[in-house]
C-alpha positions, 0 to 999 in steps of 0.5 A, spaced: 816 652 465 810 649 467 809 641 468 805 639 462 812 642 459 816 638 462 811 632 459 811 634 453 819 635 452 818 628 457 814 625 451 818 628 446 825 626 448 823 620 452 828 615 448 833 619 450 831 619 456 831 612 457 837 610 454 841 615 460 837 610 465 839 604 462 846 607 461 847 609 468 844 603 471 849 599 467 855 603 468 852 602 476 851 595 476 859 594 472 863 598 477 859 595 483 860 589 480 869 591 480 869 592 487 872 588 491 867 585 497 867 586 504 863 583 510 861 586 516 861 581 524 860 585 531 862 583 538 859 586 544 863 586 550 859 589 557 863 594 562 863 591 569 867 594 577 866 586 579 860 584 585 858 587 590 851 585 594 849 592 596 844 595 592 846 602 594 853 601 591 850 596 585 847 602 582 853 606 584 857 601 580 853 602 574 851 609 573 860 609 574 861 603 568 856 607 564 860 613 564 867 609 564 863 605 556 864 612 553 871 613 554 872 606 553 869 606 546 875 613 545 880 607 547 877 602 542 880 606 537 887 607 539 892 604 535 895 600 541 889 597 542 890 595 534 897 593 536 894 588 541 890 586 535 895 585 529 900 581 535 894 576 536 893 575 530 898 576 526 897 580 522 901 583 516 899 591 517 899 597 520 895 599 527 893 606 523 890 602 517 888 596 522 884 601 525 880 604 519 877 597 519 873 597 526 867 601 528 866 602 536 859 604 539 857 605 546 849 603 546 845 608 549 844 608 557 847 601 557 854 599 559 854 594 552 861 597 547 859 593 540 865 592 536 864 591 528 869 589 524 870 589 517 874 585 511 875 581 506 872 575 508 867 573 513 872 569 517 877 575 517 871 579 519 868 575 525 875 573 528 878 581 528 871 582 531 873 577 537 880 579 537 879 587 537 873 585 544 879 581 547 885 586 546 879 592 549 878 588 554 886 587 555 887 594 555 881 596 561 884 591 565 891 594 564 889 601 565 884 599 572 887 594 575 890 595 582 887 601 584 885 603 590 886 595 592 879 594 588 878 589 583 876 596 578 873 596 572 874 590 567 870 588 560 867 581 558 865 579 552 857 578 552 857 576 545 861 573 540 862 575 533 856 570 528 860 569 521 856 573 516 853 571 511 852 576 505 857 582 503 855 589 507 859 592 501 858 594 494 850 595 495 849 593 488 841 594 489 842 600 490 847 601 487 844 600 480 838 605 482 842 610 484 844 610 478 838 609 476 835 616 478 841 619 476 841 617 469 835 620 469 836 626 471 841 627 467 837 625 462 832 630 464 837 635 464 839 633 457 831 634 454 831 640 457 837 643 454 836 640 447 828 642 447 830 649 449 836 649 443 832 645 439 828 649 434 824 645 430 817 645 430 814 638 433 807 640 435 801 644 436 803 648 441 809 650 439 807 653 434 802 657 437 806 659 442 811 662 438 807 664 432 800 666 435 798 663 429 792 657 430 794 650 427 787 648 423 789 641 421 795 636 423 796 630 418 799 624 421 807 621 417 805 614 413 811 615 409 811 618 401 803 616 399 803 619 391 797 623 388 789 623 392 788 619 397 782 621 400 776 617 398 780 612 396 785 610 402 785 605 406 790 602 412 795 607 414 793 612 409 787 612 411 790 615 417 792 622 413 785 622 409 781 622 415 787 628 418 784 632 411 778 631 412 778 635 418 782 640 415 776 641 411 772 641 417 775 647 420 775 651 414 767 650 413 767 653 420 773 659 419 770 666 420 763 664 419 761 671 416 766 672 411 769 665 410 775 664 405 773 661 398 781 662 395 785 658 399 793 659 397 796 653 400 804 653 401 809 651 405 817 654 408 821 650 404 820 645 398 819 638 400 814 640 406 808 636 402 804 643 400 802 640 393 799 633 397 796 637 402 793 642 397 791 636 393 787 632 397 783 638 401 781 639 394 778 632 394 776 633 400 771 638 400 769 636 393 767 629 396 763 633 402 759 636 395 762 642 394 765 644 388 772 645 387 777 648 382 784 645 385 789 651 380 797 649 380 800 656 380 808 653 382 810 655 376 817 652 377 817 645 380 809 644 378 806 637 381 799 637 381 798 635 375 802 627 376 797 627 382 791 629 380 792 624 374 790 629 368 794 633 361 798 639 363 799 640 356 796 647 357 794 650 363 794 656 368 800 660 364 796 658 357 790 663 361 794 668 363 798 669 358 790 670 353 793 663 348 786 659 352 779 661 354 779 658 363 773 654 361 777 651 355 783 648 360 780 647 366 779 640 366 774 635 371 777 630 375 777 623 372 774 619 378 772 625 383 766 629 382 764 636 383 773 637 382 775 641 377 784 642 375 787 648 372 795 645 371 800 650 371 801 649 363 808 651 360 813 655 364 814 662 364 820 666 364 817 671 369 813 667 373 812 672 380 810 677 375 806 673 371 802 672 378 802 678 380 797 680 374 792 683 374 789 676 369 791 673 375 787 676 379 781 676 374 782 668 375 781 668 381 774 671 382 773 667 376 774 660 379 771 663 386 765 665 383 763 658 381 766 655 388 771 654 393 778 655 389 784 651 392 791 654 390 798 650 390 804 655 390 811 655 391 815 655 398 815 663 401 822 662 402 825 661 396 821 665 392 816 670 393 809 667 388 806 665 394 806 671 398 805 675 390 799 670 390 796 670 398 794 677 396 790 675 391 786 670 395 782 670 400 788 667 404 794 662 405 796 656 409 802 654 411 804 647 411 810 645 415 813 638 417 813 636 424 820 635 426 823 638 421 821 646 420 825 650 424 821 655 428 826 661 424 823 659 417 815 659 419 817 666 422 820 668 416 815 664 412 809 668 416 814 675 415 813 675 408 805 675 407 806 679 413 809 683 408 804 684 403 798 684 406 796 677 405 792 673 411 796 667 413 789 662 415 793 658 419 798 652 419 797 645 417 802 640 421 804 634 416 808 628 417 806 628 425 807 621 429 800 618 429 801 617 436 801 624 437 794 625 432 791 619 436 792 613 431 789 609 436 782 613 436 782 612 429 783 605 429 777 603 434 772 607 430 773 602 423 779 608 420 785 606 417 781 599 415 778 596 409 771 595 411 769 601 408 771 606 403 769 613 400 766 615 394 768 620 390 760 624 392 763 623 399 758 618 402 761 612 405 759 605 402 762 598 405 766 594 402 762 588 398 
């Protein structure tokens, strides 16, 4: 995986990652709040061998004091020193437990020994640090006294402990930060695993990487908008209308030497919005001034008549059965110029056989001779109707729902087309998040406002 893949995953699952960060930070804050506060105080003493007066002897004593200071650090951590402190302060604890509250160290290249004591209150920490230096001085005095009749080594207090003003533990800010970082890592791991296991199609990159078929258009998710909205949509619906216009533009540049004229619009399964896309694509093509016919070849669940607002008494099945001439079955759209509609007609018992007939191929040839042909066909996975029609047409657009359609469903749908040697012209991503398709850019140029409407001839005009 490359950096761009991680950024895409983070964009798709940013809510989950944010939730992990917040939960981990809150957990760290709660845990830190429940921990007992610990205060630390430091006291120090210096090792000396008594007065001298002779410079040479003083230098020798200083070197000796530095070497002995390291031994005294070890002496400061033994149980006998702790016992002296317990007796001095009247503590009710064991030497072993008390030693764990003490840190002793020699300042490098000096004769200074620092004692840091930790306790539950500032006062206890201060008393413990000072008492420990005193106990260590007493231990050294007992050990060194009377050697060779000299005064011997001793420890004198160089700095008494100051009363601490804030606890050293728990460090709430640090724990919350570490919790947030850990939550971010867990969230990113969750997002990566979720992305690897999630088979839903979310972006054009997913489609083209998995199928090799180009994405020719993206239609934003604007909720349930029935009918043909290209040319009259305002507000959020205008975003979808602009997506359809972009699809129309891409279609005009597709295979310039042999442009497709008979196009099937289908989907892997029901509910992907193929009929709405087909009707609005036909309206967009008509809006550019080009003649186009919208045919409802979904003989099982026809919807074009309702979307276009025309009568469904007679239609395609009547023409294919020879009961009606094609010219008599065609209807002009009541408000959109250059758009003709051929509804499904009565429902037959054998849709696949009718759609694969020679008569259907003749209807497609007659309609493409007059202009563009957009055919709304059933979903590919439940039935074979769409693949049969696509074989007789120039190719098919497959409409998928972003975030809902599985990649396996799209692969199987494309496989159905290739089985009958039908040409997949491209994939249309429907119900794409508006931020993904650049909703902000549309708004910047005036799309999605009420400043204009598009006339049925494709010309824009200002509202009065």
